[in-house]
N, CA, C and O of each residue as an XYZ file, in Angstrom:
472
protein
N      99.043    157.061    128.345
C     100.024    156.032    128.070
C     100.718    156.396    126.759
O     100.064    156.614    125.739
N     102.010    156.458    126.796
C     102.787    156.836    125.632
C     103.692    155.669    125.259
O     104.555    155.258    126.035
N     103.479    155.147    124.062
C     104.319    154.051    123.582
C     105.314    154.618    122.592
O     104.922    155.190    121.575
N     106.554    154.473    122.868
C     107.592    154.985    121.993
C     108.170    153.803    121.225
O     109.081    153.123    121.697
N     107.622    153.570    120.026
C     108.063    152.440    119.218
C     108.845    152.950    118.023
O     108.412    153.881    117.344
N     109.978    152.354    117.767
C     110.776    152.704    116.607
C     110.480    151.680    115.520
O     110.998    150.564    115.542
N     109.635    152.078    114.565
C     109.242    151.156    113.502
C     110.165    151.245    112.299
O     110.127    150.371    111.433
N     110.966    152.247    112.226
C     111.903    152.366    111.125
C     111.197    152.668    109.815
O     109.998    152.946    109.789
N     111.957    152.611    108.726
C     111.410    152.936    107.408
C     111.089    151.702    106.582
O     110.667    151.828    105.433
N     111.278    150.515    107.140
C     111.027    149.290    106.386
C     109.529    148.996    106.325
O     108.803    149.248    107.286
N     109.068    148.459    105.181
C     107.642    148.100    105.098
C     107.321    146.981    106.089
O     108.169    146.147    106.405
N     106.093    146.984    106.562
C     105.673    145.999    107.559
C     105.701    144.585    107.003
O     106.027    143.640    107.721
N     105.361    144.435    105.731
C     105.328    143.112    105.115
C     106.137    143.165    103.830
O     105.920    144.032    102.984
N     107.052    142.250    103.692
C     107.842    142.189    102.471
C     106.985    141.643    101.347
O     106.125    140.790    101.567
N     107.225    142.143    100.133
C     106.467    141.649     98.990
C     106.895    140.222     98.675
O     108.081    139.897     98.709
N     105.933    139.388     98.374
C     106.218    137.995     98.042
C     106.751    137.918     96.625
O     106.215    138.544     95.711
N     107.788    137.163     96.456
C     108.380    136.952     95.148
C     108.057    135.532     94.700
O     108.171    134.593     95.488
N     107.649    135.363     93.424
C     107.341    134.008     92.953
C     108.576    133.121     93.008
O     109.692    133.557     92.724
N     108.351    131.879     93.376
C     109.434    130.900     93.394
C     108.859    129.555     92.986
O     107.642    129.393     92.891
N     109.724    128.609     92.751
C     109.265    127.267     92.384
C     108.461    126.641     93.510
O     107.574    125.824     93.263
N     108.768    127.023     94.752
C     108.061    126.450     95.891
C     106.614    126.914     95.980
O     105.753    126.154     96.423
N     106.329    128.150     95.567
C     104.962    128.650     95.697
C     104.252    128.785     94.358
O     103.303    129.561     94.243
N     104.685    128.052     93.354
C     103.984    128.031     92.077
C     104.496    129.052     91.092
O     103.807    129.345     90.116
N     105.678    129.611     91.303
C     106.222    130.620     90.417
C     106.530    130.102     89.034
O     106.685    130.896     88.106
N     106.623    128.802     88.865
C     106.924    128.236     87.556
C     105.668    127.759     86.833
O     105.775    126.981     85.885
N     104.503    128.193     87.242
C     103.242    127.784     86.639
C     103.104    128.406     85.260
O     103.274    129.615     85.102
N     102.799    127.597     84.274
C     102.607    128.067     82.912
C     101.119    127.989     82.605
O     100.593    126.902     82.365
N     100.431    129.133     82.611
C      98.986    129.144     82.394
C      98.615    128.705     80.990
O      97.582    128.062     80.805
N      99.440    129.039     79.979
C      99.134    128.603     78.616
C      99.085    127.084     78.544
O      98.200    126.514     77.905
N     100.033    126.433     79.197
C     100.063    124.971     79.217
C      98.898    124.409     80.032
O      98.282    123.418     79.638
N      98.601    125.034     81.149
C      97.531    124.553     82.016
C      96.167    124.687     81.360
O      95.281    123.869     81.610
N      95.983    125.699     80.530
C      94.687    125.948     79.900
C      94.610    125.427     78.472
O      93.641    125.722     77.773
N      95.597    124.663     78.015
C      95.643    124.209     76.628
C      94.571    123.183     76.298
O      94.268    122.974     75.123
N      93.993    122.541     77.296
C      92.961    121.542     77.046
C      93.513    120.144     76.911
O      92.745    119.189     76.798
N      94.837    119.997     76.918
C      95.430    118.665     76.852
C      95.148    117.928     78.150
O      95.166    118.513     79.232
N      94.888    116.635     78.021
C      94.637    115.816     79.204
C      95.941    115.609     79.959
O      96.960    115.290     79.346
N      95.932    115.781     81.251
C      97.147    115.528     82.027
C      97.437    114.035     82.093
O      96.527    113.212     81.992
N      98.695    113.698     82.261
C      99.087    112.303     82.413
C      98.822    111.895     83.854
O      99.532    112.319     84.766
N      97.809    111.079     84.056
C      97.436    110.669     85.399
C      98.073    109.352     85.808
O      97.775    108.801     86.868
N      98.944    108.863     84.961
C      99.604    107.604     85.299
C      98.643    106.441     85.137
O      97.878    106.386     84.174
N      98.685    105.526     86.069
C      97.861    104.328     86.021
C      96.411    104.662     86.349
O      96.136    105.280     87.378
N      95.484    104.261     85.486
C      94.062    104.517     85.706
C      93.297    103.206     85.669
O      93.843    102.168     85.294
N      92.043    103.258     86.058
C      91.199    102.065     86.012
C      90.921    101.687     84.568
O      90.661    102.554     83.735
N      90.974    100.424     84.277
C      90.638     99.956     82.942
C      89.136     99.728     82.853
O      88.442     99.696     83.869
N      88.639     99.569     81.628
C      87.214     99.303     81.435
C      86.799     98.013     82.130
O      85.681     97.919     82.635
N      87.689     97.011     82.163
C      87.328     95.757     82.830
C      87.197     95.964     84.332
O      86.346     95.342     84.968
N      88.034     96.837     84.914
C      87.902     97.148     86.340
C      86.557     97.790     86.617
O      85.904     97.476     87.612
N      86.144     98.688     85.739
C      84.861     99.361     85.919
C      83.705     98.393     85.728
O      82.674     98.522     86.388
N      83.866     97.424     84.833
C      82.836     96.414     84.648
C      82.643     95.581     85.901
O      81.516     95.257     86.277
N      83.757     95.234     86.550
C      83.674     94.491     87.812
C      82.953     95.307     88.868
O      82.163     94.770     89.644
N      83.224     96.598     88.898
C      82.570     97.478     89.860
C      81.071     97.538     89.581
O      80.263     97.486     90.508
N      80.699     97.647     88.305
C      79.276     97.674     87.953
C      78.571     96.407     88.418
O      77.459     96.469     88.943
N      79.223     95.241     88.224
C      78.627     93.977     88.665
C      78.423     93.960     90.175
O      77.378     93.531     90.664
N      79.412     94.423     90.897
C      79.329     94.446     92.356
C      78.192     95.341     92.808
O      77.408     94.969     93.681
N      78.102     96.519     92.216
C      77.059     97.457     92.611
C      75.675     96.988     92.192
O      74.679     97.356     92.816
N      75.605     96.185     91.149
C      74.314     95.711     90.653
C      73.823     94.479     91.399
O      72.851     93.854     90.976
N      74.463     94.122     92.483
C      73.967     92.995     93.266
C      74.951     91.864     93.365
O      74.601     90.767     93.801
N      76.172     92.111     92.968
C      77.189     91.087     93.088
C      77.608     90.914     94.538
O      76.915     91.354     95.456
N      78.726     90.283     94.728
C      79.237     90.002     96.068
C      79.723     91.285     96.732
O      80.593     91.969     96.194
N      79.177     91.609     97.874
C      79.589     92.790     98.628
C      80.485     92.408     99.792
O      80.666     93.195    100.721
N      81.041     91.218     99.753
C      81.961     90.798    100.797
C      81.315     90.656    102.159
O      81.965     90.891    103.178
N      80.048     90.276    102.196
C      79.363     90.081    103.462
C      78.791     91.349    104.060
O      78.225     91.314    105.153
N      78.925     92.462    103.372
C      78.400     93.726    103.888
C      76.913     93.805    103.593
O      76.504     93.695    102.438
N      76.099     93.995    104.624
C      74.643     94.026    104.489
C      74.162     95.469    104.526
O      73.961     96.044    105.596
N      73.981     96.045    103.343
C      73.547     97.440    103.266
C      72.146     97.587    103.837
O      71.885     98.523    104.594
N      71.239     96.679    103.487
C      69.854     96.776    103.934
C      69.718     96.768    105.442
O      68.968     97.570    105.998
N      70.425     95.882    106.112
C      70.356     95.800    107.567
C      70.828     97.074    108.235
O      70.255     97.510    109.233
N      71.864     97.665    107.689
C      72.379     98.905    108.253
C      71.377    100.040    108.080
O      71.224    100.876    108.970
N      70.699    100.071    106.949
C      69.728    101.137    106.710
C      68.541    101.009    107.659
O      68.043    102.013    108.168
N      68.095     99.803    107.895
C      66.966     99.590    108.801
C      67.378     99.946    110.227
O      66.596    100.535    110.973
N      68.608     99.587    110.607
C      69.100     99.952    111.943
C      69.141    101.466    112.096
O      68.812    101.996    113.157
N      69.542    102.154    111.045
C      69.563    103.621    111.069
C      68.152    104.170    111.203
O      67.920    105.134    111.932
N      67.210    103.555    110.496
C      65.812    103.996    110.603
C      65.282    103.779    112.016
O      64.530    104.602    112.539
N      65.673    102.679    112.620
C      65.241    102.397    113.989
C      65.802    103.448    114.952
O      65.100    103.910    115.851
N      67.055    103.817    114.762
C      67.656    104.877    115.583
C      66.943    106.208    115.349
O      66.721    106.973    116.288
N      66.588    106.479    114.102
C      65.877    107.714    113.774
C      64.502    107.735    114.433
O      64.078    108.766    114.955
N      63.810    106.606    114.411
C      62.503    106.522    115.070
C      62.649    106.797    116.564
O      61.819    107.493    117.150
N      63.694    106.256    117.181
C      63.946    106.508    118.605
C      64.221    107.992    118.851
O      63.777    108.550    119.854
N      64.948    108.623    117.942
C      65.242    110.054    118.074
C      63.962    110.870    117.982
O      63.750    111.788    118.774
N      63.103    110.537    117.011
C      61.808    111.229    116.909
C      61.006    111.042    118.198
O      60.392    111.985    118.698
N      61.019    109.823    118.727
C      60.296    109.536    119.965
C      60.839    110.395    121.107
O      60.071    110.981    121.870
N      62.158    110.465    121.218
C      62.792    111.254    122.280
C      62.448    112.738    122.163
O      62.367    113.442    123.170
N      62.245    113.209    120.932
C      61.877    114.616    120.709
C      60.366    114.826    120.832
O      59.861    115.931    120.633
N      59.661    113.750    121.162
C      58.202    113.755    121.285
C      57.502    114.059    119.964
O      56.397    114.602    119.952
N      58.153    113.705    118.842
C      57.528    113.770    117.523
C      57.020    112.360    117.227
O      57.643    111.598    116.488
N      55.876    112.037    117.821
C      55.370    110.671    117.758
C      54.871    110.302    116.364
O      54.961    109.141    115.967
N      54.343    111.281    115.612
C      53.918    110.989    114.240
C      55.125    110.620    113.373
O      55.069    109.670    112.592
N      56.215    111.380    113.517
C      57.438    111.058    112.779
C      57.975    109.698    113.170
O      58.407    108.925    112.315
N      57.949    109.400    114.475
C      58.427    108.104    114.960
C      57.582    106.975    114.380
O      58.121    105.965    113.927
N      56.257    107.142    114.391
C      55.367    106.091    113.878
C      55.607    105.847    112.394
O      55.579    104.703    111.939
N      55.841    106.912    111.640
C      56.090    106.771    110.206
C      57.340    105.924    109.946
O      57.328    105.034    109.095
N      58.401    106.204    110.675
C      59.643    105.447    110.508
C      59.486    104.026    111.052
O      60.034    103.081    110.484
N      58.748    103.873    112.141
C      58.505    102.536    112.708
C      57.792    101.661    111.686
O      58.103    100.475    111.570
N      56.841    102.226    110.943
C      56.147    101.462    109.899
C      57.138    100.932    108.865
O      57.007     99.799    108.400
N      58.132    101.751    108.504
C      59.142    101.310    107.543
C      59.987    100.176    108.124
O      60.302     99.212    107.427
N      60.350    100.295    109.391
C      61.149     99.245    110.036
C      60.352     97.948    110.099
O      60.903     96.870    109.878
N      59.060     98.045    110.399
C      58.217     96.843    110.450
C      58.135     96.174    109.084
O      58.037     94.950    109.002
N      58.175     96.961    108.012
C      58.082     96.407    106.662
C      59.424     95.861    106.164
O      59.450     94.891    105.406
N      60.532     96.471    106.580
C      61.832     96.143    105.994
C      62.786     95.410    106.928
O      63.739     94.785    106.462
N      62.553     95.471    108.223
C      63.529     94.969    109.186
C      63.493     93.474    109.392
O      62.554     92.789    108.987
N      64.545     92.985    110.037
C      64.570     91.575    110.417
C      63.726     91.399    111.677
O      63.147     92.361    112.182
N      63.660     90.184    112.175
C      62.784     89.881    113.314
C      63.124     90.715    114.554
O      62.230     91.250    115.210
N      64.405     90.822    114.870
C      64.824     91.579    116.057
C      64.498     93.069    115.906
O      64.051     93.715    116.854
N      64.727     93.600    114.704
C      64.432     95.016    114.466
C      62.933     95.279    114.539
O      62.495     96.296    115.076
N      62.153     94.349    113.994
C      60.699     94.499    114.056
C      60.220     94.468    115.505
O      59.319     95.220    115.876
N      60.815     93.608    116.323
C      60.439     93.535    117.737
C      60.747     94.851    118.439
O      59.926     95.350    119.209
N      61.917     95.413    118.181
C      62.276     96.703    118.781
C      61.314     97.799    118.320
O      60.927     98.666    119.103
N      60.935     97.752    117.049
C      60.013     98.749    116.507
C      58.645     98.630    117.170
O      58.022     99.641    117.493
N      58.171     97.388    117.377
C      56.878     97.186    118.042
C      56.910     97.718    119.476
O      55.954     98.345    119.931
N      58.013     97.466    120.182
C      58.138     97.955    121.560
C      58.117     99.486    121.602
O      57.505    100.076    122.493
N      58.774    100.116    120.656
C      58.780    101.575    120.601
C      57.393    102.102    120.244
O      56.949    103.114    120.785
N      56.717    101.415    119.336
C      55.369    101.820    118.937
C      54.405    101.739    120.119
O      53.545    102.604    120.281
N      54.548    100.704    120.942
C      53.686    100.552    122.121
C      53.874    101.693    123.115
O      52.948    102.036    123.850
N      55.065    102.282    123.141
C      55.342    103.386    124.060
C      54.845    104.732    123.533
O      54.792    105.712    124.276
N      54.479    104.777    122.243
C      53.979    106.028    121.657
C      52.562    106.299    122.155
O      51.742    105.381    122.197
N      52.260    107.539    122.533
C      50.896    107.882    122.957
C      49.890    107.625    121.830
O      50.183    107.850    120.656
N      48.717    107.154    122.207
C      47.667    106.894    121.222
C      47.681    105.486    120.677
O      46.935    105.185    119.744
N      48.500    104.619    121.224
C      48.546    103.223    120.760
C      48.133    102.294    121.850
O      48.108    101.080    121.651
């Protein structure tokens, strides 16, 4: 097979020239000067104080972090059970029994009853 291609004398890829679009106007001395950039509007100390209060047990707007974590643990216990890692499942089930609400504890007990050796 003979391919007769006329590639000419032009380079395959033209050299890139710096421009304003691709950062050609970047001043490294200015960028590395250590001066803080102007970030415009930032959080005030009072905003951060409000955030600290919220995170420390203030109003979370009805969001129940604990319930979600226990539900995740219950799903994890089911996953361990499905993989036939019954010791792992039992360990997580114990946590759900200690931390979960009534419905979660009931689900955990039902899963525990299905584990071999119980």
